[in-house]
PDB file with one MODEL, atoms N, CA, C and O in Angstrom:
MODEL        1
ATOM      1  N   UNK A   1       1.092  -4.777  12.990  1.00  0.00           N
ATOM      2  CA  UNK A   1       1.023  -3.621  11.586  1.00  0.00           C
ATOM      3  C   UNK A   1       0.549  -4.965  10.512  1.00  0.00           C
ATOM      4  O   UNK A   1       0.491  -6.144  10.859  1.00  0.00           O
ATOM      5  N   UNK A   2       0.281  -4.493   9.330  1.00  0.00           N
ATOM      6  CA  UNK A   2      -0.381  -5.310   7.974  1.00  0.00           C
ATOM      7  C   UNK A   2       1.082  -5.258   7.375  1.00  0.00           C
ATOM      8  O   UNK A   2       2.113  -4.653   7.670  1.00  0.00           O
ATOM      9  N   UNK A   3       0.698  -6.185   6.379  1.00  0.00           N
ATOM     10  CA  UNK A   3       1.661  -6.179   5.437  1.00  0.00           C
ATOM     11  C   UNK A   3       0.539  -6.265   4.095  1.00  0.00           C
ATOM     12  O   UNK A   3      -0.146  -7.288   4.102  1.00  0.00           O
ATOM     13  N   UNK A   4       0.353  -5.548   3.251  1.00  0.00           N
ATOM     14  CA  UNK A   4      -0.848  -5.358   2.195  1.00  0.00           C
ATOM     15  C   UNK A   4      -0.128  -6.425   1.068  1.00  0.00           C
ATOM     16  O   UNK A   4       1.097  -6.544   1.114  1.00  0.00           O
ATOM     17  N   UNK A   5      -0.931  -7.216   0.031  1.00  0.00           N
ATOM     18  CA  UNK A   5      -0.173  -7.303  -0.709  1.00  0.00           C
ATOM     19  C   UNK A   5       0.214  -6.434  -1.876  1.00  0.00           C
ATOM     20  O   UNK A   5      -0.322  -5.326  -1.888  1.00  0.00           O
ATOM     21  N   UNK A   6       1.030  -6.718  -2.846  1.00  0.00           N
ATOM     22  CA  UNK A   6       1.581  -5.968  -3.640  1.00  0.00           C
ATOM     23  C   UNK A   6       0.796  -5.007  -4.078  1.00  0.00           C
ATOM     24  O   UNK A   6       0.982  -3.829  -3.773  1.00  0.00           O
ATOM     25  N   UNK A   7      -0.143  -5.402  -4.823  1.00  0.00           N
ATOM     26  CA  UNK A   7      -1.405  -4.409  -5.687  1.00  0.00           C
ATOM     27  C   UNK A   7      -2.034  -3.581  -4.457  1.00  0.00           C
ATOM     28  O   UNK A   7      -2.456  -2.471  -4.781  1.00  0.00           O
ATOM     29  N   UNK A   8      -2.173  -3.946  -3.047  1.00  0.00           N
ATOM     30  CA  UNK A   8      -2.982  -3.115  -2.554  1.00  0.00           C
ATOM     31  C   UNK A   8      -1.650  -2.032  -1.987  1.00  0.00           C
ATOM     32  O   UNK A   8      -1.889  -0.878  -1.634  1.00  0.00           O
ATOM     33  N   UNK A   9      -0.333  -2.593  -1.976  1.00  0.00           N
ATOM     34  CA  UNK A   9       0.456  -1.369  -1.939  1.00  0.00           C
ATOM     35  C   UNK A   9       0.464  -0.257  -2.583  1.00  0.00           C
ATOM     36  O   UNK A   9       0.577   0.828  -2.014  1.00  0.00           O
ATOM     37  N   UNK A  10       0.323  -0.425  -4.087  1.00  0.00           N
ATOM     38  CA  UNK A  10       0.174   0.392  -4.458  1.00  0.00           C
ATOM     39  C   UNK A  10      -1.151   1.106  -4.572  1.00  0.00           C
ATOM     40  O   UNK A  10      -1.215   2.005  -5.411  1.00  0.00           O
ATOM     41  N   UNK A  11      -1.814   0.935  -4.120  1.00  0.00           N
ATOM     42  CA  UNK A  11      -3.074   1.608  -3.998  1.00  0.00           C
ATOM     43  C   UNK A  11      -2.746   2.433  -2.496  1.00  0.00           C
ATOM     44  O   UNK A  11      -3.287   3.539  -2.505  1.00  0.00           O
ATOM     45  N   UNK A  12      -2.178   2.219  -1.537  1.00  0.00           N
ATOM     46  CA  UNK A  12      -1.716   3.112  -0.418  1.00  0.00           C
ATOM     47  C   UNK A  12      -0.577   4.016  -1.055  1.00  0.00           C
ATOM     48  O   UNK A  12      -0.685   5.224  -0.842  1.00  0.00           O
ATOM     49  N   UNK A  13       0.416   3.613  -1.751  1.00  0.00           N
ATOM     50  CA  UNK A  13       1.147   4.767  -1.958  1.00  0.00           C
ATOM     51  C   UNK A  13       0.362   5.808  -2.741  1.00  0.00           C
ATOM     52  O   UNK A  13       0.823   6.947  -2.667  1.00  0.00           O
ATOM     53  N   UNK A  14      -0.661   5.654  -3.429  1.00  0.00           N
ATOM     54  CA  UNK A  14      -1.017   6.814  -4.311  1.00  0.00           C
ATOM     55  C   UNK A  14      -2.103   7.556  -3.094  1.00  0.00           C
ATOM     56  O   UNK A  14      -2.347   8.752  -3.249  1.00  0.00           O
ATOM     57  N   UNK A  15      -2.652   6.916  -2.055  1.00  0.00           N
ATOM     58  CA  UNK A  15      -3.457   7.422  -1.267  1.00  0.00           C
ATOM     59  C   UNK A  15      -2.531   8.232  -0.470  1.00  0.00           C
ATOM     60  O   UNK A  15      -3.161   9.183  -0.007  1.00  0.00           O
ATOM     61  N   UNK A  16      -1.287   8.255  -0.112  1.00  0.00           N
ATOM     62  CA  UNK A  16      -0.479   8.983   0.364  1.00  0.00           C
ATOM     63  C   UNK A  16      -0.030   9.939  -0.116  1.00  0.00           C
ATOM     64  O   UNK A  16       0.417  10.878   0.543  1.00  0.00           O
ATOM     65  N   UNK A  17      -0.059   9.893  -1.154  1.00  0.00           N
ATOM     66  CA  UNK A  17       0.196  11.380  -2.442  1.00  0.00           C
ATOM     67  C   UNK A  17      -0.627  12.069  -2.342  1.00  0.00           C
ATOM     68  O   UNK A  17      -0.325  13.258  -2.233  1.00  0.00           O
ATOM     69  N   UNK A  18      -2.078  11.690  -2.328  1.00  0.00           N
ATOM     70  CA  UNK A  18      -3.259  12.377  -2.522  1.00  0.00           C
ATOM     71  C   UNK A  18      -4.080  12.830  -1.127  1.00  0.00           C
ATOM     72  O   UNK A  18      -5.056  13.580  -1.149  1.00  0.00           O
ATOM     73  N   UNK A  19      -3.614  12.350  -0.138  1.00  0.00           N
ATOM     74  CA  UNK A  19      -4.009  12.542   1.195  1.00  0.00           C
ATOM     75  C   UNK A  19      -3.866  14.024   1.200  1.00  0.00           C
ATOM     76  O   UNK A  19      -4.883  14.712   1.125  1.00  0.00           O
ATOM     77  N   UNK A  20      -2.539  14.643   1.293  1.00  0.00           N
ATOM     78  CA  UNK A  20      -2.519  16.054   1.376  1.00  0.00           C
ATOM     79  C   UNK A  20      -3.195  16.842   0.799  1.00  0.00           C
ATOM     80  O   UNK A  20      -2.943  18.042   0.907  1.00  0.00           O
ATOM     81  N   UNK A  21      -4.223  16.396   0.038  1.00  0.00           N
ATOM     82  CA  UNK A  21      -4.619  17.520  -0.855  1.00  0.00           C
ATOM     83  C   UNK A  21      -6.300  17.761  -0.547  1.00  0.00           C
ATOM     84  O   UNK A  21      -7.168  18.503  -1.005  1.00  0.00           O
ATOM     85  N   UNK A  22      -6.228  16.625   0.563  1.00  0.00           N
ATOM     86  CA  UNK A  22      -7.778  16.557   0.864  1.00  0.00           C
ATOM     87  C   UNK A  22      -8.344  17.524   2.033  1.00  0.00           C
ATOM     88  O   UNK A  22      -7.418  17.921   2.739  1.00  0.00           O
ATOM     89  N   UNK A  23      -9.139  17.828   2.281  1.00  0.00           N
ATOM     90  CA  UNK A  23      -9.739  18.686   3.398  1.00  0.00           C
ATOM     91  C   UNK A  23      -9.846  18.092   4.749  1.00  0.00           C
ATOM     92  O   UNK A  23      -9.797  16.895   4.465  1.00  0.00           O
ATOM     93  N   UNK A  24      -9.935  18.143   5.753  1.00  0.00           N
ATOM     94  CA  UNK A  24     -10.218  17.615   7.029  1.00  0.00           C
ATOM     95  C   UNK A  24     -11.842  17.146   6.928  1.00  0.00           C
ATOM     96  O   UNK A  24     -12.171  16.296   7.756  1.00  0.00           O
ATOM     97  N   UNK A  25     -12.667  17.518   6.191  1.00  0.00           N
ATOM     98  CA  UNK A  25     -13.994  17.149   6.010  1.00  0.00           C
ATOM     99  C   UNK A  25     -14.571  15.725   4.992  1.00  0.00           C
ATOM    100  O   UNK A  25     -15.623  15.093   4.897  1.00  0.00           O
ATOM    101  N   UNK A  26     -12.846  15.672   4.174  1.00  0.00           N
ATOM    102  CA  UNK A  26     -13.306  14.569   2.944  1.00  0.00           C
ATOM    103  C   UNK A  26     -12.740  13.188   3.559  1.00  0.00           C
ATOM    104  O   UNK A  26     -11.772  12.996   4.295  1.00  0.00           O
ATOM    105  N   UNK A  27     -13.459  12.500   3.132  1.00  0.00           N
ATOM    106  CA  UNK A  27     -12.658  10.742   3.012  1.00  0.00           C
ATOM    107  C   UNK A  27     -11.747  10.398   2.281  1.00  0.00           C
ATOM    108  O   UNK A  27     -11.691  10.692   1.087  1.00  0.00           O
ATOM    109  N   UNK A  28     -10.988   9.792   2.835  1.00  0.00           N
ATOM    110  CA  UNK A  28     -10.319   8.866   1.668  1.00  0.00           C
ATOM    111  C   UNK A  28     -10.266   7.658   2.210  1.00  0.00           C
ATOM    112  O   UNK A  28      -9.915   7.540   3.384  1.00  0.00           O
ATOM    113  N   UNK A  29     -10.642   6.456   1.366  1.00  0.00           N
ATOM    114  CA  UNK A  29     -10.910   5.191   1.667  1.00  0.00           C
ATOM    115  C   UNK A  29     -10.119   4.389   0.677  1.00  0.00           C
ATOM    116  O   UNK A  29     -10.013   4.568  -0.536  1.00  0.00           O
ATOM    117  N   UNK A  30      -9.591   3.477   1.437  1.00  0.00           N
ATOM    118  CA  UNK A  30      -8.271   2.594   0.315  1.00  0.00           C
ATOM    119  C   UNK A  30      -8.509   1.099   0.477  1.00  0.00           C
ATOM    120  O   UNK A  30      -7.927   0.785   1.516  1.00  0.00           O
ATOM    121  N   UNK A  31      -8.988   0.216   0.033  1.00  0.00           N
ATOM    122  CA  UNK A  31      -9.341  -1.352   0.752  1.00  0.00           C
ATOM    123  C   UNK A  31      -8.220  -1.782   0.858  1.00  0.00           C
ATOM    124  O   UNK A  31      -7.348  -0.968   0.556  1.00  0.00           O
ATOM    125  N   UNK A  32      -7.827  -2.930   1.230  1.00  0.00           N
ATOM    126  CA  UNK A  32      -6.997  -3.661   1.074  1.00  0.00           C
ATOM    127  C   UNK A  32      -7.117  -5.424   0.873  1.00  0.00           C
ATOM    128  O   UNK A  32      -7.584  -6.076   1.806  1.00  0.00           O
ATOM    129  N   UNK A  33      -6.834  -5.858   0.080  1.00  0.00           N
ATOM    130  CA  UNK A  33      -6.956  -7.446  -0.017  1.00  0.00           C
ATOM    131  C   UNK A  33      -5.629  -8.277  -0.125  1.00  0.00           C
ATOM    132  O   UNK A  33      -4.604  -7.678   0.198  1.00  0.00           O
ATOM    133  N   UNK A  34      -5.519  -9.553  -0.529  1.00  0.00           N
ATOM    134  CA  UNK A  34      -4.436 -10.293  -0.069  1.00  0.00           C
ATOM    135  C   UNK A  34      -3.749 -10.131   0.900  1.00  0.00           C
ATOM    136  O   UNK A  34      -3.892  -9.257   1.754  1.00  0.00           O
ATOM    137  N   UNK A  35      -2.719 -11.190   0.842  1.00  0.00           N
ATOM    138  CA  UNK A  35      -1.544 -11.135   1.621  1.00  0.00           C
ATOM    139  C   UNK A  35      -0.358 -11.064   1.807  1.00  0.00           C
ATOM    140  O   UNK A  35       0.364 -12.061   1.808  1.00  0.00           O
ATOM    141  N   UNK A  36      -0.015 -10.090   1.964  1.00  0.00           N
ATOM    142  CA  UNK A  36       1.622  -9.497   1.654  1.00  0.00           C
ATOM    143  C   UNK A  36       2.737 -10.720   1.856  1.00  0.00           C
ATOM    144  O   UNK A  36       3.519 -11.183   1.026  1.00  0.00           O
ATOM    145  N   UNK A  37       2.538 -11.067   3.217  1.00  0.00           N
ATOM    146  CA  UNK A  37       3.371 -11.989   3.610  1.00  0.00           C
ATOM    147  C   UNK A  37       3.897 -13.004   2.619  1.00  0.00           C
ATOM    148  O   UNK A  37       5.038 -13.453   2.732  1.00  0.00           O
ATOM    149  N   UNK A  38       2.949 -13.426   1.498  1.00  0.00           N
ATOM    150  CA  UNK A  38       3.312 -14.292   0.682  1.00  0.00           C
ATOM    151  C   UNK A  38       4.433 -13.552  -0.400  1.00  0.00           C
ATOM    152  O   UNK A  38       5.394 -14.167  -0.863  1.00  0.00           O
ATOM    153  N   UNK A  39       4.158 -12.278  -0.676  1.00  0.00           N
ATOM    154  CA  UNK A  39       5.337 -11.628  -1.450  1.00  0.00           C
ATOM    155  C   UNK A  39       6.550 -11.220  -0.968  1.00  0.00           C
ATOM    156  O   UNK A  39       7.577 -11.049  -1.625  1.00  0.00           O
ATOM    157  N   UNK A  40       6.382 -11.062   0.266  1.00  0.00           N
ATOM    158  CA  UNK A  40       8.207 -10.926   1.192  1.00  0.00           C
ATOM    159  C   UNK A  40       9.117 -11.574   0.686  1.00  0.00           C
ATOM    160  O   UNK A  40      10.028 -10.767   0.501  1.00  0.00           O
ATOM    161  N   UNK A  41       9.399 -12.485   0.373  1.00  0.00           N
ATOM    162  CA  UNK A  41      10.554 -13.320  -0.355  1.00  0.00           C
ATOM    163  C   UNK A  41      10.939 -12.823  -1.509  1.00  0.00           C
ATOM    164  O   UNK A  41      12.131 -12.648  -1.759  1.00  0.00           O
ATOM    165  N   UNK A  42       9.870 -12.505  -2.444  1.00  0.00           N
ATOM    166  CA  UNK A  42       9.761 -11.506  -3.929  1.00  0.00           C
ATOM    167  C   UNK A  42      10.401 -10.190  -3.733  1.00  0.00           C
ATOM    168  O   UNK A  42      11.211  -9.689  -4.513  1.00  0.00           O
ATOM    169  N   UNK A  43      10.006  -9.708  -2.711  1.00  0.00           N
ATOM    170  CA  UNK A  43      10.607  -8.404  -2.702  1.00  0.00           C
ATOM    171  C   UNK A  43      11.793  -8.361  -2.028  1.00  0.00           C
ATOM    172  O   UNK A  43      12.636  -7.533  -2.373  1.00  0.00           O
ATOM    173  N   UNK A  44      12.042  -9.257  -0.949  1.00  0.00           N
ATOM    174  CA  UNK A  44      13.575  -9.148  -0.643  1.00  0.00           C
ATOM    175  C   UNK A  44      14.677  -9.166  -1.428  1.00  0.00           C
ATOM    176  O   UNK A  44      15.713  -8.540  -1.207  1.00  0.00           O
ATOM    177  N   UNK A  45      14.316 -10.344  -2.932  1.00  0.00           N
ATOM    178  CA  UNK A  45      15.294 -10.568  -3.730  1.00  0.00           C
ATOM    179  C   UNK A  45      15.233  -9.008  -4.707  1.00  0.00           C
ATOM    180  O   UNK A  45      16.162  -8.295  -5.084  1.00  0.00           O
ATOM    181  N   UNK A  46      14.074  -8.899  -4.857  1.00  0.00           N
ATOM    182  CA  UNK A  46      14.514  -7.650  -5.479  1.00  0.00           C
ATOM    183  C   UNK A  46      15.150  -6.433  -5.126  1.00  0.00           C
ATOM    184  O   UNK A  46      15.780  -5.686  -5.875  1.00  0.00           O
ATOM    185  N   UNK A  47      14.905  -6.294  -3.798  1.00  0.00           N
ATOM    186  CA  UNK A  47      15.282  -5.038  -3.014  1.00  0.00           C
ATOM    187  C   UNK A  47      17.112  -5.540  -2.581  1.00  0.00           C
ATOM    188  O   UNK A  47      17.741  -4.632  -2.038  1.00  0.00           O
ATOM    189  N   UNK A  48      17.877  -6.847  -2.800  1.00  0.00           N
ATOM    190  CA  UNK A  48      18.795  -7.149  -2.960  1.00  0.00           C
ATOM    191  C   UNK A  48      19.529  -7.169  -3.892  1.00  0.00           C
ATOM    192  O   UNK A  48      20.727  -7.191  -3.608  1.00  0.00           O
ATOM    193  N   UNK A  49      19.101  -7.168  -5.552  1.00  0.00           N
ATOM    194  CA  UNK A  49      19.934  -7.307  -6.511  1.00  0.00           C
ATOM    195  C   UNK A  49      20.173  -5.723  -6.569  1.00  0.00           C
ATOM    196  O   UNK A  49      20.957  -5.246  -7.390  1.00  0.00           O
TER     197      UNK A  49
ENDMDL
END
C-alpha cells in the first residue's frame, strides 16, 4: 500500500467525493507527493487525543 503525505491525503479525499460524479469515459487524476510515513506519529497522537 501507500501512505501519502497529509497534503496529498486531502487531495485523495476530495477525489473520492468527486469520483461518483464522473462518467466512465472521464479521467480523474490525483498526483501524490511526500512521505506519509513521516506523519504517522503525528496522526496517531491526534487520533488518540
